[in-house]
C-alpha positions as CSV (number, residue, x, y, z in Angstrom):
1,X,86.8,10.0,-55.5
2,X,86.8,7.0,-52.8
3,X,84.8,9.5,-50.7
4,X,82.2,9.6,-53.1
5,X,81.9,5.7,-53.0
6,X,81.6,5.6,-49.3
7,X,78.8,8.1,-49.2
8,X,77.4,6.2,-52.0
9,X,77.5,2.9,-50.5
10,X,76.5,4.7,-47.1
11,X,72.9,5.7,-48.7
12,X,72.5,2.6,-50.2
13,X,72.8,0.4,-47.3
14,X,70.2,2.8,-45.7
15,X,67.4,2.6,-48.0
16,X,68.2,-0.8,-47.8
17,X,67.4,-1.0,-44.1
18,X,64.3,2.2,-44.9
19,X,60.9,1.7,-43.0
20,X,59.3,2.1,-46.9
21,X,62.0,-1.1,-47.9
22,X,60.4,-3.3,-45.5
23,X,57.3,-2.3,-45.9
24,X,57.0,-2.5,-49.9
25,X,57.0,-6.5,-48.7
26,X,53.6,-5.7,-47.7
27,X,52.7,-5.7,-51.0
28,X,50.7,-8.9,-51.7
29,X,51.6,-10.7,-48.6
30,X,48.6,-9.0,-46.3
31,X,45.8,-12.3,-47.1
32,X,43.7,-11.2,-43.8
33,X,43.0,-8.2,-42.0
34,X,42.1,-8.2,-38.2
35,X,40.4,-5.1,-37.0
36,X,39.3,-4.2,-33.3
37,X,38.0,-1.2,-32.3
38,X,38.6,-0.4,-28.5
39,X,35.8,1.9,-28.2
40,X,36.8,4.8,-25.7
41,X,40.5,4.4,-26.3
42,X,42.7,7.5,-26.4
43,X,45.7,8.0,-28.3
44,X,47.0,9.0,-24.9
45,X,46.1,6.1,-23.4
46,X,48.0,3.6,-26.0
47,X,50.8,6.3,-24.9
48,X,50.7,5.1,-21.4
49,X,49.5,1.6,-21.5
50,X,53.3,1.2,-23.7
51,X,55.0,3.2,-21.3
52,X,54.0,1.1,-18.2
53,X,53.7,-2.5,-20.3
54,X,56.7,-3.2,-21.9
55,X,55.4,-6.8,-22.0
56,X,51.5,-6.2,-23.1
57,X,50.2,-7.0,-26.6
58,X,49.9,-3.4,-27.5
59,X,53.7,-2.7,-27.0
60,X,54.1,-6.4,-29.1
61,X,52.0,-4.8,-32.1
62,X,53.5,-1.3,-31.6
63,X,57.0,-2.7,-32.4
64,X,56.6,-4.1,-35.3
65,X,54.0,-1.0,-36.3
66,X,53.2,2.5,-37.2
67,X,51.3,4.3,-34.1
68,X,49.3,7.2,-35.7
69,X,49.1,9.6,-32.4
70,X,47.0,12.2,-33.6
71,X,44.4,9.9,-35.3
72,X,41.1,11.6,-35.0
73,X,37.4,10.7,-35.9
74,X,36.0,12.5,-39.2
75,X,33.0,13.7,-36.9
76,X,31.0,13.7,-33.7
77,X,33.0,11.2,-32.5
78,X,29.8,8.8,-31.3
79,X,29.6,5.0,-31.6
80,X,27.4,4.7,-35.3
81,X,29.9,7.5,-37.4
82,X,33.0,6.4,-35.7
83,X,32.5,2.9,-36.7
84,X,30.9,3.5,-40.2
85,X,34.5,5.6,-40.7
86,X,36.2,3.0,-40.1
87,X,34.1,0.8,-42.2
88,X,33.0,3.1,-45.4
89,X,35.9,5.5,-45.5
90,X,33.8,8.4,-44.6
91,X,31.6,10.5,-42.7
92,X,28.5,11.4,-42.4
93,X,28.3,13.6,-45.2
94,X,28.2,10.0,-47.3
95,X,26.9,7.5,-45.4
96,X,24.6,9.4,-43.2
97,X,24.2,8.6,-39.8
98,X,25.4,10.8,-36.8
99,X,23.9,8.5,-34.3
100,X,22.3,5.1,-33.4
101,X,19.3,7.2,-32.2
102,X,18.7,9.9,-34.4
103,X,15.9,11.7,-36.6
104,X,15.3,11.5,-40.1
105,X,12.9,13.8,-42.1
106,X,12.5,11.2,-44.7
107,X,8.9,9.8,-45.0
108,X,9.0,6.3,-43.0
109,X,5.1,4.3,-43.4
110,X,3.4,2.3,-40.0
111,X,2.0,-0.8,-42.1
112,X,3.2,-3.4,-44.3
113,X,1.0,-1.7,-47.3
114,X,3.2,1.8,-46.8
115,X,0.1,3.4,-46.8
116,X,-0.3,5.3,-43.8
117,X,3.2,7.7,-43.8
118,X,5.2,9.5,-41.3
119,X,6.4,12.4,-42.3
120,X,9.4,13.0,-39.9
121,X,10.5,10.5,-37.9
122,X,12.8,9.0,-34.9
123,X,14.7,6.9,-36.0
124,X,15.9,4.1,-33.2
125,X,18.8,1.8,-33.3
126,X,20.1,0.6,-30.5
127,X,19.4,-2.4,-28.4
128,X,15.5,-1.8,-28.2
129,X,14.7,-3.2,-31.9
130,X,16.4,-6.8,-30.3
131,X,13.7,-10.1,-30.5
132,X,13.8,-10.9,-26.8
133,X,12.8,-13.8,-24.8
134,X,12.2,-14.8,-21.2
135,X,14.6,-16.4,-19.6
136,X,13.3,-17.0,-15.9
137,X,11.1,-14.3,-15.9
138,X,13.6,-11.9,-17.7
139,X,14.1,-10.6,-21.1
140,X,16.8,-12.1,-23.0
141,X,18.1,-10.4,-26.8
142,X,18.0,-13.3,-28.8
143,X,20.9,-11.5,-30.4
144,X,19.1,-10.5,-33.8
145,X,16.4,-7.7,-34.8
146,X,13.1,-8.1,-34.1
147,X,11.6,-6.8,-37.3
148,X,8.5,-5.8,-35.8
149,X,10.3,-3.2,-33.8
150,X,10.9,-1.4,-37.5
151,X,9.0,1.0,-39.4
152,X,8.4,0.4,-42.8
153,X,9.8,2.0,-46.6
154,X,9.6,1.9,-50.1
155,X,13.1,0.4,-51.3
156,X,14.8,1.2,-54.5
157,X,12.4,-1.4,-56.2
158,X,9.5,0.4,-54.8
159,X,8.9,-2.7,-52.4
160,X,7.3,-1.8,-49.0
161,X,10.0,-3.7,-46.2
162,X,10.8,-2.9,-43.4
163,X,13.8,-0.3,-43.1
164,X,16.5,-2.0,-41.1
165,X,19.5,-0.3,-40.0
166,X,21.8,-1.0,-43.2
167,X,18.8,0.7,-45.4
168,X,20.6,3.9,-43.5
169,X,23.3,3.7,-44.7
170,X,23.9,5.4,-48.0
171,X,27.3,4.0,-49.4
172,X,29.1,0.9,-49.3
173,X,31.5,-1.1,-46.9
174,X,34.5,-3.0,-46.9
175,X,32.5,-6.1,-45.9
176,X,30.7,-5.5,-49.6
177,X,33.4,-4.5,-51.3
178,X,36.0,-7.6,-49.7
179,X,33.1,-9.9,-50.5
180,X,32.2,-8.5,-54.4
181,X,36.1,-9.9,-54.7
182,X,35.8,-13.3,-53.0
183,X,36.9,-12.7,-49.5
184,X,35.1,-13.8,-46.4
185,X,33.9,-11.0,-43.8
186,X,33.1,-10.8,-40.5
187,X,32.2,-8.9,-37.4
188,X,31.1,-9.0,-33.8
189,X,29.4,-5.7,-31.8
190,X,27.8,-5.3,-28.7
191,X,24.0,-4.7,-30.3
192,X,22.1,-6.6,-33.8
193,X,22.0,-2.5,-34.6
194,X,25.4,-2.9,-36.1
195,X,23.7,-4.4,-38.7
196,X,25.0,-1.0,-40.7
197,X,28.1,-2.9,-41.6
198,X,26.1,-5.0,-44.5
199,X,25.9,-1.9,-45.8
200,X,23.2,-1.2,-48.6
201,X,23.5,-4.3,-49.4
202,X,21.8,-6.1,-46.5
203,X,24.7,-8.6,-47.0
204,X,28.4,-7.5,-46.6
205,X,29.2,-9.2,-43.2
206,X,29.1,-13.4,-43.9
207,X,29.3,-14.3,-40.4
208,X,27.8,-11.9,-37.4
209,X,27.9,-11.5,-34.6
210,X,25.9,-9.3,-31.9
211,X,25.7,-10.4,-27.9
212,X,23.6,-7.9,-26.6
213,X,25.1,-5.9,-23.9
214,X,22.4,-4.4,-23.0
215,X,19.1,-6.3,-22.3
216,X,16.1,-4.0,-22.3
217,X,14.3,-5.2,-18.8
218,X,17.5,-7.4,-18.5
219,X,20.8,-7.5,-17.8
220,X,22.9,-4.3,-18.8
221,X,26.2,-5.7,-18.4
222,X,27.7,-2.0,-18.8
223,X,26.8,-1.5,-14.9
224,X,30.1,-3.4,-14.6
225,X,33.5,-3.1,-16.0
226,X,33.8,-6.9,-14.9
227,X,30.5,-8.5,-16.6
228,X,31.2,-6.1,-19.9
229,X,34.4,-7.9,-19.8
230,X,32.6,-11.3,-20.1
231,X,30.2,-9.8,-23.0
232,X,33.9,-8.9,-24.6
233,X,35.0,-12.0,-24.1
234,X,32.4,-14.2,-26.3
235,X,33.2,-11.9,-29.0
236,X,37.1,-12.6,-28.5
237,X,35.9,-16.5,-28.2
238,X,34.5,-15.8,-32.0
239,X,37.3,-14.2,-33.1
240,X,39.6,-16.8,-31.9
241,X,37.2,-19.4,-33.8
242,X,37.7,-17.7,-36.7
243,X,41.0,-17.5,-36.4
244,X,40.9,-21.4,-36.6
245,X,39.1,-21.1,-40.1
246,X,35.7,-21.8,-38.1
247,X,32.4,-19.9,-37.6
248,X,32.2,-17.2,-34.7
249,X,30.3,-20.1,-32.9
250,X,32.8,-22.9,-33.4
251,X,31.2,-25.1,-36.5
252,X,33.3,-26.0,-39.3
253,X,32.5,-24.3,-42.4
254,X,34.3,-23.7,-46.1
255,X,36.9,-20.9,-46.8
256,X,38.9,-20.0,-43.9
257,X,40.6,-17.4,-42.5
258,X,38.2,-14.5,-43.5
259,X,39.8,-11.9,-45.3
260,X,37.9,-9.2,-43.3
261,X,37.2,-9.6,-39.5
262,X,37.2,-7.9,-36.1
263,X,35.1,-6.6,-32.9
264,X,34.5,-4.1,-30.9
265,X,35.9,-4.2,-27.4
266,X,33.2,-1.8,-24.6
267,X,35.3,-2.7,-21.3
268,X,37.8,0.5,-21.5
269,X,34.6,2.0,-22.3
270,X,32.6,1.5,-19.7
271,X,35.6,1.8,-17.4
272,X,36.4,5.6,-18.4
273,X,32.6,5.7,-17.8
274,X,31.3,4.2,-14.9
275,X,30.7,6.6,-11.8
276,X,30.4,3.2,-9.6
277,X,31.3,0.2,-10.6
278,X,28.5,-2.3,-10.3
279,X,26.3,-0.2,-7.9
280,X,23.1,-1.8,-8.3
281,X,25.1,-5.5,-8.0
282,X,22.9,-6.5,-11.0
283,X,25.9,-7.8,-11.9
284,X,26.4,-11.3,-10.4
285,X,30.4,-11.3,-10.9
286,X,31.3,-9.9,-7.6
287,X,34.2,-8.2,-7.7
288,X,36.8,-6.5,-5.3
289,X,35.9,-3.6,-7.8
290,X,32.6,-3.5,-6.7
291,X,31.7,0.5,-5.1
292,X,34.6,1.8,-7.0
293,X,34.9,5.1,-9.3
294,X,36.2,4.7,-12.9
295,X,37.8,7.2,-15.1
296,X,40.8,8.6,-14.7
297,X,42.8,10.1,-11.5
298,X,43.7,12.9,-13.4
299,X,44.5,15.0,-16.3
300,X,47.4,13.4,-17.6
301,X,45.3,9.9,-18.0
302,X,46.3,7.7,-15.1
303,X,43.3,5.2,-14.6
304,X,41.5,4.6,-11.8
305,X,41.6,0.1,-10.8
306,X,38.2,0.4,-12.5
307,X,39.7,1.4,-15.8
308,X,42.5,-0.3,-15.4
309,X,41.0,-3.6,-15.4
310,X,39.2,-2.5,-18.5
311,X,42.3,-1.7,-19.8
312,X,43.9,-5.2,-18.8
313,X,41.3,-7.7,-19.6
314,X,41.5,-5.8,-23.3
315,X,45.1,-6.2,-24.0
316,X,45.1,-9.9,-22.8
317,X,42.1,-10.5,-25.1
318,X,44.6,-9.1,-28.0
319,X,47.4,-10.6,-26.5
320,X,45.5,-14.2,-27.0
321,X,44.6,-13.0,-30.1
322,X,48.2,-12.7,-31.3
323,X,48.9,-16.1,-29.8
324,X,46.2,-18.0,-32.8
325,X,47.3,-16.2,-35.5
326,X,51.0,-17.4,-35.3
327,X,49.5,-20.9,-33.5
328,X,47.5,-20.6,-37.0
329,X,50.5,-19.5,-39.3
330,X,49.2,-16.4,-40.5
331,X,50.5,-13.6,-38.3
332,X,53.1,-13.0,-40.7
333,X,50.2,-12.5,-43.4
334,X,47.7,-11.0,-41.2
335,X,47.7,-7.0,-41.0
336,X,46.5,-6.0,-37.1
337,X,44.6,-2.8,-37.0
338,X,43.7,-1.2,-33.0
339,X,41.8,1.6,-32.6
340,X,38.4,3.2,-31.3
341,X,35.1,4.2,-33.2
342,X,35.4,7.3,-30.2
343,X,36.9,8.5,-27.7
344,X,35.5,9.5,-24.6
345,X,35.2,13.1,-22.3
346,X,36.5,14.5,-20.8
347,X,39.6,12.5,-19.3
348,X,40.8,15.4,-16.3
349,X,37.9,14.0,-13.8
350,X,38.0,17.7,-12.1
351,X,36.3,19.0,-15.8
352,X,33.2,16.7,-15.5
353,X,29.9,18.9,-15.1
354,X,26.1,17.0,-15.0
355,X,23.8,19.6,-14.9
356,X,21.2,18.0,-16.5
357,X,19.4,17.2,-20.3
358,X,20.1,20.4,-22.6
359,X,16.2,20.8,-23.5
360,X,15.5,21.0,-19.5
361,X,18.4,23.0,-19.1
362,X,16.8,25.9,-22.1
363,X,13.2,25.3,-20.3
364,X,14.8,26.5,-16.7
365,X,15.5,30.0,-18.8
366,X,14.0,32.7,-17.1
367,X,12.5,33.7,-20.1
368,X,11.4,29.7,-21.3
369,X,8.0,30.2,-21.0
370,X,8.0,32.9,-23.3
371,X,10.3,32.9,-25.5
372,X,9.5,31.1,-29.0
373,X,13.1,30.1,-29.6
374,X,12.5,28.5,-26.0
375,X,9.4,26.8,-26.9
376,X,11.1,25.8,-30.4
377,X,13.5,23.6,-28.4
378,X,10.7,22.4,-26.1
379,X,8.7,21.2,-28.9
380,X,11.2,19.1,-30.5
381,X,12.1,17.5,-27.3
382,X,8.5,16.3,-26.3
383,X,7.1,15.6,-29.8
384,X,3.7,14.5,-29.5
385,X,3.9,13.0,-33.3
386,X,5.7,13.8,-36.4
387,X,7.2,16.3,-38.2
388,X,8.1,18.4,-34.8
389,X,11.5,17.6,-34.6
390,X,13.8,16.2,-32.0
391,X,16.7,16.4,-29.6
392,X,19.8,14.1,-29.0
393,X,22.1,14.6,-26.3
394,X,25.4,13.4,-24.7
395,X,28.5,15.2,-24.9
396,X,27.0,17.4,-27.0
397,X,23.3,18.2,-28.0
398,X,21.7,17.5,-31.2
399,X,18.3,19.4,-32.4
400,X,16.5,18.6,-35.3
401,X,13.4,21.5,-35.8
402,X,9.7,20.9,-36.9
403,X,10.4,24.2,-38.6
404,X,13.4,25.2,-40.3
405,X,12.7,28.5,-40.3
406,X,13.4,29.3,-37.0
407,X,16.6,28.0,-37.2
408,X,19.2,31.3,-37.2
409,X,16.5,32.6,-34.3
410,X,16.9,29.4,-32.0
411,X,21.2,29.8,-32.8
412,X,20.8,33.4,-31.6
413,X,18.8,32.2,-28.5
414,X,21.4,30.1,-28.1
415,X,24.0,31.9,-28.4
416,X,23.5,34.8,-25.8
417,X,22.1,32.2,-23.2
418,X,25.4,30.1,-23.7
419,X,27.2,30.7,-20.3
420,X,23.9,29.7,-18.7
421,X,23.7,26.5,-21.2
422,X,27.6,25.9,-21.0
423,X,28.1,26.0,-24.2
424,X,31.3,26.4,-26.3
425,X,30.1,26.7,-29.6
426,X,26.7,26.7,-31.6
427,X,27.1,25.3,-35.1
428,X,24.5,25.5,-37.6
429,X,23.9,27.7,-41.0
430,X,27.2,28.2,-43.0
431,X,29.6,27.3,-40.0
432,X,27.4,23.7,-39.7
433,X,27.7,23.4,-43.4
434,X,31.2,23.5,-43.3
435,X,32.0,20.2,-41.6
436,X,28.0,19.0,-42.2
437,X,25.4,18.2,-45.1
438,X,23.0,21.5,-45.7
439,X,20.0,20.2,-43.5
440,X,17.7,21.6,-45.9
441,X,19.0,19.1,-48.4
442,X,19.8,16.5,-46.2
443,X,17.0,14.6,-44.6
444,X,19.2,13.0,-41.4
445,X,21.6,16.2,-40.6
446,X,20.7,18.4,-37.6
447,X,19.5,21.8,-38.4
448,X,21.8,22.8,-35.1
449,X,24.7,21.2,-33.6
450,X,25.8,22.6,-30.1
451,X,29.1,21.4,-28.6
452,X,29.4,22.2,-24.5
453,X,32.4,23.4,-23.0
454,X,34.5,20.4,-22.2
455,X,33.9,18.4,-19.3
456,X,29.8,19.4,-19.7
457,X,27.5,16.2,-20.6
458,X,24.3,17.4,-20.9
459,X,22.7,14.7,-18.2
460,X,21.6,14.3,-14.4
461,X,22.4,10.7,-14.5
462,X,24.6,9.9,-11.8
463,X,26.4,6.6,-13.7
464,X,28.6,8.1,-15.4
465,X,31.6,10.4,-15.6
466,X,32.5,10.3,-19.2
467,X,30.7,10.2,-22.3
468,X,31.1,10.2,-25.9
469,X,29.4,11.7,-28.9
470,X,31.1,15.5,-29.6
471,X,33.7,17.4,-30.9
472,X,35.6,17.7,-28.1
473,X,39.6,16.9,-28.1
474,X,39.4,13.9,-25.8
475,X,36.3,12.1,-28.1
476,X,37.7,12.6,-31.1
477,X,41.6,11.9,-30.6
478,X,41.7,8.1,-30.5
479,X,44.4,5.5,-30.7
480,X,45.4,3.9,-34.5
481,X,48.4,1.1,-34.3
482,X,48.9,-0.5,-37.6
483,X,51.1,-3.9,-37.1
484,X,52.6,-6.8,-38.9
485,X,56.2,-8.3,-38.3
486,X,57.0,-6.8,-41.7
487,X,57.0,-3.0,-40.6
488,X,59.4,-1.0,-38.6
489,X,58.3,0.8,-35.8
490,X,57.3,4.6,-36.4
491,X,55.0,7.3,-34.7
492,X,53.5,9.3,-36.9
493,X,52.8,12.1,-35.0
494,X,50.7,14.5,-38.1
495,X,46.9,14.7,-38.4
496,X,45.4,11.4,-40.0
497,X,41.9,10.5,-39.7
498,X,40.7,7.0,-38.5
499,X,38.2,6.8,-42.0
500,X,41.7,6.7,-43.6
501,X,41.6,2.9,-42.1
502,X,38.7,1.4,-44.7
503,X,40.6,2.1,-47.9
504,X,44.4,1.0,-46.2
505,X,42.4,-2.3,-45.7
506,X,41.8,-2.4,-49.5
507,X,45.1,-1.5,-50.4
508,X,46.3,-4.3,-48.1
509,X,44.5,-6.7,-49.9
510,X,45.2,-5.4,-53.4
511,X,41.6,-4.2,-53.8
512,X,41.5,-1.2,-55.2
513,X,40.3,1.7,-52.4
514,X,38.0,3.9,-54.9
515,X,35.8,1.1,-54.8
516,X,34.6,2.7,-52.0
517,X,32.0,4.9,-52.8
518,X,32.5,7.3,-49.4
519,X,36.4,7.3,-50.1
520,X,35.5,8.8,-53.6
521,X,32.9,11.4,-52.9
522,X,35.6,12.5,-49.9
523,X,38.7,12.1,-51.6
524,X,40.0,9.9,-48.4
525,X,43.7,8.5,-49.0
526,X,44.8,5.6,-47.6
527,X,47.6,5.9,-44.5
528,X,50.8,7.5,-45.1
529,X,54.0,4.9,-44.5
530,X,52.4,2.2,-45.3
531,X,52.6,0.6,-48.9
532,X,55.1,3.2,-50.2
533,X,53.2,6.0,-50.5
């Protein structure tokens, strides 16, 4: 009997001190969620950095957080679908966007009367849709969208209006849901085109800030990890202001600290991609890093000096956010989420292969001039008008065809020439429909998706050593830490998806995750080992 009592006492002590019991304290306590996307951040980067930087912000957050070391983006790992996974709880099968520059078979119009239809169109949502001003003879973005750069479409009320990025999002976002529940929302990102986060309502993000990182005809901050870090700093300042209950620009407002807010960092992504830092000297901030290569030194993820700068600069920014939360007295009531929209491929520099753009490789095949499959790809890649398709490539190739009846013929042709085209897999037909919507029924889904051999980037550019957008492991396996002082340190190796972040955010704020339409449609669950689930 004494042994039984002793065993029961030990079990009681274990229960009282279990992670589940500790995390139950989060119920009703979380008032704010601060989410940051460190674009390009792999799970391996997180592990390596924490191992070598014990006093880092990432280390502190992990010491009282759950680190999901096998987190993956749910679809092709580009910025738009990656960010929308975090914000909607879904993938392109719900939110409808696969790339910032893509193709859509739905009708838009070229005039304000919606009288001149364009059946099938390239859908451009990048820095080129910004409003610009000339400053000392150089174009500088006004950090807002120029509606004159957008086509028109008929909305649900049959009104002929400009088609903003948010009009292409098919499901609601966490920002819309939290705002509907009376919470304040804010976000900062790299292009005004991240208007997508406003969701279909167009107004989900109350305090939106998007200092353009790539000015068309002007400064492209991404030529240098230092200039990129300076652009990140603008957004960090916005977060620090919001932690103080101010607007992103420091102006006074009522409403307190946002319930959901955050930003994206670009310095790590740029540090991974740069072949030569500040090669053209267009970044005026000179640095000892100028002329040096970015990326990794080896397949184990050892960063170059350029990438190490991006990691250190970003971690210092996270540390400033932690300090500000503590000063404001809200660190304990804030769920701090560190993750990434996408990874970057490849990690191993020995795998880098830049053979040229995909359509150009097809055009160089011996029978390209006579084979109807090759000619169809050439037509899509050099579309002179509507209804002939589009080819988008990075470390993936997305192909929209003008004639969808040619899909199987082209698939067979690509598979036959897989070696010459550096192809690992060609997704179309039933194989494509296992992961994406049916392109015969969905206006945005490509007819064919080409996943190249790991390390292949379909470009001839000498500027980058890595890229994102594909389905490769180093594209999709990203860092994910969910942190709060009440959470005990834990590493979860079972697979999770970054889309699970969105319902987890709502759950932490005591809002029903099923208010997100993508969560309901795709059955997205909240992240495990939080909130006693």
